C-alpha positions in Angstrom: -5.7 3.1 64.5 -8.8 1.0 63.6 -10.4 3.9 61.9 -7.3 4.7 59.9 -6.8 1.0 59.0 -10.5 0.8 57.8 -10.1 3.9 55.7 -6.9 2.5 54.2 -8.6 -0.8 53.3 -11.3 1.1 51.6 -8.6 3.0 49.7 -7.0 -0.3 48.6 -10.3 -1.6 47.4 -11.6 1.5 45.6 -8.5 3.4 44.5 -5.9 0.7 44.1 -8.2 -2.1 43.0 -6.2 -4.5 45.2 -7.2 -8.2 45.1 -9.3 -9.7 47.9 -6.3 -11.9 48.8 -4.0 -8.9 49.2 -6.6 -7.1 51.4 -7.1 -10.2 53.6 -3.3 -10.5 54.0 -2.9 -6.8 55.0 -5.8 -7.0 57.5 -4.2 -10.1 59.2 -0.8 -8.3 59.4 -2.4 -5.1 60.8 -4.4 -7.0 63.5 -1.4 -9.0 64.5 0.7 -5.8 64.8 -2.0 -4.1 66.8 -2.1 -6.9 69.3 1.6 -6.6 69.9 1.6 -2.8 70.1 -1.3 -2.8 72.6 0.6 -5.2 74.9 3.9 -3.3 74.4 2.4 0.2 75.0 0.1 -1.0 77.8 -3.0 0.4 76.0 -6.2 -0.8 74.5 -5.7 -1.5 70.8 -8.5 0.9 69.8 -6.8 3.7 71.7 -3.4 3.5 70.0 -2.5 6.5 67.9 -0.3 6.2 64.7 2.3 8.6 66.2 2.8 6.2 69.2 4.2 3.5 66.9 7.7 5.0 66.2 10.7 3.2 64.7 11.9 1.9 68.1 8.5 0.3 68.9 8.4 -1.2 65.4 11.9 -2.7 65.8 10.6 -4.5 68.9 7.7 -5.8 66.8 10.1 -7.2 64.1 12.2 -8.8 66.8 9.0 -10.4 68.3 8.1 -11.8 64.8 11.6 -13.2 64.5 11.3 -14.8 68.0 8.0 -16.4 66.9 9.9 -18.2 64.1 8.5 -16.3 61.1 10.5 -16.6 58.0 12.3 -13.5 56.7 9.9 -13.3 53.8 7.0 -13.2 56.1 8.6 -10.6 58.3 9.3 -8.5 55.2 5.6 -8.9 54.2 4.5 -7.5 57.6 6.9 -4.6 57.2 5.7 -3.9 53.7 2.0 -3.8 54.8 2.7 -1.4 57.6 5.0 0.8 55.4 2.2 1.1 52.9 -0.2 2.1 55.6 2.1 4.8 57.0 2.8 6.2 53.5 -1.0 6.5 53.2 -1.3 8.3 56.6 1.5 10.7 55.6 -0.2 11.5 52.3 -3.5 12.1 54.1 -1.8 14.5 56.6 -2.6 12.3 59.6 1.1 12.0 60.5 3.8 14.5 59.9 6.7 12.0 59.7 6.9 8.4 58.6 8.9 6.5 61.2 9.1 3.3 59.1 11.5 4.9 56.7 14.1 4.4 59.5 13.5 0.6 59.4 15.7 -1.5 57.1 14.1 -4.4 55.3 15.3 -7.9 56.3 17.9 -9.2 53.9 16.3 -12.0 51.8 18.3 -14.7 50.1 17.4 -15.1 46.4 15.3 -18.2 46.1 15.1 -19.6 42.6 11.6 -20.8 41.6 11.2 -24.6 41.4 10.4 -25.9 37.9 9.8 -29.2 36.1 12.1 -30.5 33.4 10.4 -30.8 30.1 10.0 -34.6 30.3 8.5 -34.2 33.8 6.0 -31.6 32.6 5.0 -33.8 29.7 4.5 -36.8 32.0 2.4 -34.7 34.4 0.0 -33.2 31.8 -0.4 -36.5 30.1 -1.2 -38.4 33.4 -5.0 -38.1 33.4 -7.2 -40.9 32.1 -8.9 -39.6 29.0 -11.5 -42.3 29.1 -13.1 -40.5 32.1 -14.9 -37.1 32.0 -12.9 -35.9 35.0 -9.8 -37.1 33.3 -10.7 -34.9 30.3 -11.2 -32.0 32.6 -7.9 -32.6 34.4 -5.9 -32.9 31.2 -7.4 -29.6 29.9 -6.6 -28.0 33.2 -3.0 -29.1 33.3 -2.4 -28.3 29.6 -3.8 -24.8 30.2 -1.7 -24.1 33.2 1.5 -25.2 31.5 0.7 -23.8 28.0 -0.4 -20.4 29.3 1.7 -19.9 32.4 -1.4 -19.0 34.4 -1.6 -18.2 38.1 -4.0 -20.5 40.0 -6.3 -17.5 40.6 -6.4 -16.8 36.9 -7.3 -20.4 36.1 -10.0 -20.5 38.7 -11.7 -17.3 37.4 -11.4 -18.3 33.7 -14.9 -18.2 32.0 -16.0 -19.7 28.7 -16.3 -16.1 27.3 -12.5 -15.7 27.8 -11.8 -18.5 25.3 -11.1 -18.0 21.6 -9.9 -21.5 20.8 -10.3 -21.0 17.0 -7.6 -18.4 17.2 -5.7 -20.2 19.9 -6.0 -17.5 22.5 -7.4 -17.0 26.0 -8.1 -13.6 27.7 -6.7 -13.5 31.3 -7.6 -11.1 34.0 -4.6 -10.9 36.2 -3.5 -8.8 39.2 -5.2 -5.5 39.7 -7.7 -6.5 37.0 -5.1 -6.2 34.3 -6.0 -8.1 31.1 -3.7 -9.9 28.8 -4.1 -12.2 25.8 -2.2 -15.5 26.1 -1.7 -17.9 23.2 -2.2 -21.6 23.7 -0.4 -24.4 21.9 -2.2 -27.0 19.8 -2.1 -29.6 22.6 -3.9 -27.2 25.1 -6.4 -26.2 22.4 -7.2 -29.8 21.6 -7.5 -30.8 25.3 -9.8 -27.8 26.1 -12.0 -28.4 23.0 -12.4 -32.1 23.9 -13.2 -31.3 27.5 -15.7 -28.5 26.6 -17.5 -30.8 24.2 -17.5 -34.2 25.9 -17.1 -33.6 29.7 -18.2 -30.1 30.8 -21.9 -30.3 29.7 -22.3 -33.4 31.9 -20.6 -31.7 34.9 -22.6 -28.6 34.4 -25.9 -30.6 34.5 -25.0 -31.8 38.0 -24.7 -28.4 39.5 -28.0 -28.5 41.4 -27.9 -31.8 43.1 -29.9 -31.6 46.3 -28.0 -31.2 49.5 -27.3 -34.5 51.2 -27.2 -36.7 48.1 -24.2 -38.9 47.6 -21.5 -37.2 45.4 -21.0 -38.8 42.0 -18.0 -41.1 41.9 -15.0 -40.4 39.9 -16.0 -40.5 36.2 -19.7 -40.6 36.9 -22.0 -37.9 35.4 -25.8 -37.4 35.9 -28.1 -38.8 33.2 -30.4 -35.8 33.1 -29.6 -32.1 33.2 -31.0 -30.1 36.1 -32.1 -26.5 36.0 -30.1 -23.9 37.8 -28.2 -20.7 37.7 -26.0 -20.1 34.6 -22.4 -21.1 35.3 -19.8 -19.7 32.9 -16.8 -21.2 34.7 -14.5 -23.2 32.4 -13.3 -25.6 35.0 -16.0 -27.3 37.1 -15.9 -29.7 40.0 -18.0 -32.9 40.0 -20.9 -31.0 41.4 -20.9 -28.6 38.4 -19.7 -25.5 40.3 -16.5 -23.5 39.7 -13.4 -25.5 40.7 -11.6 -23.9 43.6 -7.9 -23.2 44.2 -7.9 -26.0 46.8 -9.5 -28.4 44.3 -6.9 -27.6 41.7 -4.1 -28.2 44.2 -5.6 -31.6 45.0 -5.8 -32.5 41.4 -2.1 -31.7 40.8 -1.1 -33.6 44.0 -3.0 -36.6 42.7 -1.1 -36.7 39.4 2.3 -35.8 41.0 1.8 -39.0 43.1 0.7 -40.9 40.0 3.9 -40.2 38.1 6.0 -40.7 41.2 7.6 -37.3 41.3 9.7 -37.2 44.5 9.3 -33.4 45.2 6.5 -31.1 46.1 4.8 -29.5 43.1 2.3 -26.7 43.2 0.2 -25.0 40.5 2.8 -22.2 40.4 5.5 -24.8 39.6 3.8 -25.2 36.1 3.9 -21.4 35.7 7.6 -21.4 36.6 8.2 -24.3 34.2 6.4 -22.4 31.4 8.7 -19.3 31.8 11.9 -21.4 32.2 11.2 -23.6 29.2 10.5 -20.5 27.0 13.7 -18.8 28.0 15.7 -22.1 27.6 14.4 -22.2 24.0 15.6 -18.6 23.4 12.4 -16.6 23.9 12.8 -12.9 24.4 12.7 -11.8 28.1 10.2 -9.0 27.3 7.9 -11.4 25.6 7.9 -13.8 28.6 7.2 -10.8 30.8 4.2 -9.9 28.8 2.9 -13.5 28.7 3.3 -13.8 32.5 1.6 -10.5 33.2 4.5 -9.1 35.2 4.5 -5.4 35.7 8.2 -5.2 36.4 10.9 -6.9 34.3 12.9 -7.7 37.4 10.2 -10.2 38.3 10.7 -12.0 35.0 14.5 -11.8 35.2 14.5 -14.2 38.1 13.8 -17.0 35.5 17.0 -16.1 33.7 18.9 -17.3 36.8 16.9 -20.5 36.7 18.0 -21.0 33.1 21.6 -20.3 34.0 21.5 -22.9 36.7 20.0 -25.4 34.3 22.8 -24.7 31.8 25.4 -25.2 34.5 23.9 -28.5 35.4 23.9 -29.7 31.8 27.5 -28.5 31.4 28.8 -30.2 34.6 27.0 -33.4 33.5 28.1 -33.4 29.9 31.5 -31.7 29.5 34.5 -34.1 30.0 36.5 -31.5 31.9 33.7 -30.6 34.2 33.1 -34.0 35.6 34.6 -35.0 39.0 
């Protein structure tokens, strides 16, 4: 099985152009499954053959995952990974029958994406202190997330060459390296321009601080630029290197706490808010699909349910015959 899994991972990288995150997730799911199958079949994991994992064995595996307390969504992800592997094995002629076609997917309840109301989104993006360089960065970061509906990975990988602020557009490389042009509103363009002119050069100059030196405090920038490798990342940390996903999450947590929002907000919440607010304002569903970079319209249609729920809330709160 290890050889087949290795070949499939190469296929995902080369042929399908799958993201590193997808590949890492698949590998974890495969290794966890192999551990179970080895114990269940009383064999060494490297000696397991694909034909030995039939639908009965796999049902035991799904039951095991359920007993371990995994959510239905996680179990469905494990099943999807193994299904994709077995479809590959069938196409390659390694197996003559795909046993996983006999396995039903776990029924998942529809979970509506969490979003911010418009006043909450405004409070969040306006929370940074613009008198500080890192505050200018954070304001530009939050404005870009909300104005463009970006995924956190898209924001992390954003380079200065992807910006056309004069035209009010940024070029985004999304899943499977699919590119799209995303317009930005005047507030986001203004925040990005100010950050790029007044804060980013100082942050960039700090990129080669020697290991072991004390990190600059919030708002501090080095007095002199230091030589180093060219860094085209738009959003930099205080050391002048590309801001990470974890760093962005910490920034958002900081401002959520500052404005006293009593619920957990993630970078994806701003993406959800972007889509929901556009649909609430009457934007065409196909347009929102294109802006979000969704391949399937069904992914975007989920936000219409969010808008419907919002309408119901407003109705129940406002209509005299709907109040209790």
